[in-house]
N, C-alpha and C positions, 0 to 999 in steps of 0.2 A: 459184825459177826465174824467169828474165827472158826476155822476148820480144825477139828481134832481127829486125827486118823489113828484108829486102833485096829490091829490085825484081828480077823474074825476067829481064827483057830486059837489065838492066844486068849481071847475072851472065854471061849469054851473051856480051855484048859484051866484058866483061872477059876472058873465056876466049879469044875470038878476037882480042883486042888492039884492038878498036874501041870506044872509050869516048867518048861525047860529053857533056861536062859541062853543056852548056846544055839537054840533053834530059832530061826527067823522065818516067818511066813511071808510070801510075796503077795498074797491076797489081802487087801486092806479095805476097810470100810470107813468112809469119811462121814463124820458126824458133826453137824453144825452146833457149835457151842456159843451162846451169846456172850458178847464182850461187855463187861461191866463198866460202869462209869469210872471206877478207880483205875482200871487198865488204860482207858482213854486218857485220863488225866496224867498218868505216869508217862505215856507216850508223848504227849504234848510237852511235858516238862523236859523230857530228853531232847526233843527237837529245839526247844527254846532254852538252849544253854548259853554260856558266855560267848562262844564263837558266833552263834546265831545273832545275838544282840550286837556284837561288834560288826558283823557283816551288814546288818541293817543300817547301822550308823554310817558306815563307809559308803554305802549306796546313797544315803541321803546327802552326805557331803559331796559326793561326786555329781549328783544331779544338780545340787545348788551351784557348784562351780561351772558346770556346763551351761546352766541357765543364765548366769551373770558373768560369762567369760569376757565379754567385751569391756564391761565396766571394771572388772578386776585388772585386766591388762592396761586400761587407761590409768587407773590409780597407781599401779606399780610403775608404769612409765613416767608419770609425773613425779613420783617420789625419787626415782633414780635420776631423772633429769635435774631435779632440784638439788639433790645431793652433789651431783657432778658440777653443777654451776657454782655451788658454794665452795667446792674444792678448788675450782679454777680461780674464783675471785680471791679466796684466801691465799693461794699461791702467788697471785699477782701482787697482793698487798704486802706479803712478807718479803718477796724478792722477785721483782718484775723481770730482771735480766735472766734469771734462771727459769722463770715460768713462761718466757716468751715462746719457746718451742711448743709447750702445751697449749698456749693460747692460739697459736697459728694452726695447729692440728685440729683444735676444737672448732675454729672458724671454718676451716676447710670441710670438716665433717658436716657442720650445719648448712654450709652452702650447697654441698652435693645432696643432702637430704631435702632441702627446699627445692632444688632443681628437679629431683625425681618427683616430688609432689606436684610441682607446676606442670611438668610434662604429662603426668598421669591425669591431672584434672583439666588442663587447658591445652594440651599438646595437639589434639585433633582439631580443636577450634582454631588455633593459631596456624596450623598447617593448611586448613581450608582458606583462611584469610589471606595467606601468601600465595594462593593459587594463580592470580594474574602475574605476579612477579616470576613465579616458577615457569609459567608458560612462555614469558618473554625470554628468560634465560635459555630455556630449551630450544626456542626458535633460533636464537642467535648464538648458539653454543660454539660453533666453529669460529665465528668472528671474535668472540670474547676470548677464546683460547689463544688465538694468535696475538691478540692485543696484550694479553698477560705475558706471553712469552717474549714479546718485543720489549715490554716494560722491564722484565727481568734482565734481558740482555743489555738494555741501556743502563740499568742500575749497576750491573757488573762492570761495564766499560767506564762509567763515571768513577766507580770505586778504584779501578785500576789506574785511571789518569790522576785523580786528586790524591788518593791515599798513597800511591806508589811514589808520586812526586814529593810527598811530604816525608815519608818514612824511608825512602831509598829503594833501589832496584832489587834488594834482597827479598822483598815481598813476592816478587815474581817467581822465585824458585819454588815456593810452596804451591803457587797456583799452577805452574807448569807441571809439577809433580802430580797434582790432581788430574790434569788433562791426560798425562801419560798413563796414569793408572787406569782411567776409563778406556783409553785406546788399546791398552794391552788386554783388558778384559774382553773387549770386542774382538780382538785379533785371535785370541785363544778360545773363544766361545764356540760351542758346537752349532748353535743357531744364532749368528750375530744379527740376522734380520728380524728376529722375533723378540728383540729387546723392547721392553715397555719404557719408551723414552719419557712418558709422562711421569711415571713413578720415579725414574732416575733424576729428572730435572727438579721435581718437587722435593725430593730428598736432599739434593745438593743445595737447593734454595733455602730450605729450612736450616740446614747446617750452616750455611753462610750467614743467614740472619741471626741465628743463635750465637755464632762466633762474634759478630759485630756487637750484639747486645752485651755479651760478657766482657769482651776485650776493649771495646771502645766507649763504654758508658760506665760511669761510676756506680750507678744503681745496680746494673747487671752484675758487676764484679762483686759488689757488697752482698747482693742476694745469694750468689753462688758460693761465695766464701762463707757466709753464715750457714748455708745449707750443708756445706762440707763439714763445718765444725760440729753441727748437730749430729750428723751421721757418725762422726768420730766419737762424740760423747756417747751416742747410743751403743756403738760397738764396744766401747770401753767398759760397759756394764759387765761384759763377760769376764773381765779381770777380777772383779769382785767375787763372782761365782767361782772362778778357778782358784782364787786365793782361799775361799771358804772350804772348797772340797779338797784341794791338793796341798794346801799350806802356803807359807810365805815364799818358799823356794820353788814355786811352780815354774818359774822362768828358766830353771836349769834344763828342763825338757821343753824347749821353746815350741817345737812343732806340735807335740802331743798335747801340751797343756795350755798353749797360747793361741795357736792357729786353729786347731780342730774345734775347740769350744766356740769360736766365732762362727764357724761354718754351721755348727749345730744350732746355735742361738738364732742366727739369721734365717736359716731354713725353717725353724719352728715358727718364727714370727710371720714369715711369708705364708706358711700353711694356715695359720690362724686367720690372716687377712683374706686368704682365698675362701675359707669357710664362712667368714662374715660377709663376703661379697665385695670387699673393697678392692681386691685384685681380680682382674678378669683375664 
């Protein structure tokens, strides 16, 4: 039903033939006028336009995606993983030497992904299984700490005796410089008695072992040399971008077009890695 409002005075004036178009009456009478089927049909046709049809289709697609979200993510993940595996295999077949860095990064990513999955699924169970060993370590923590410190001291003394006798006494200059550096830091410290010796000793021990691995073993030197070369190749990609943007003579302005693009490129990559969760 539809309400048709007609002023009462205007109906009287229309009946008597006296109608003033400039005059409006405030008193109105509402008359119910039945709505025909044609009016209802036209109203529905206006509602069911192209936009209404498109909206319904979008809602159906959205509900379907929400219902099968896990399956769609699984299929997309398998497709992307298969494509990436094909890319790595093809690169290794064409030129294994150039694709070695890509292969190493891929294996590292797979290893950390599997590690996260194992920790998520079996971490609590493994932690509970190691409860007796953890209790034993916590009970004898002080004794184990002094044993480890004694072993580190013996290792340093053995290195000083055998390595210094083999290489010469000039090796003692660097070692004495390290000792003097620590003593000066303690001397000029505001709170020398609040120094965390555990952190200091572990840091120096790790530095010492890393130095031995790099300088005294062929595998360590080769690994670090290869890693440095890969970093150099990675940073050299900025030269291609600088040449594309600034031209062949971009090295004429060395700092602006050679150094600054490296900073921007490296910071961008680190930001992307932070976003993806590889950097913490």
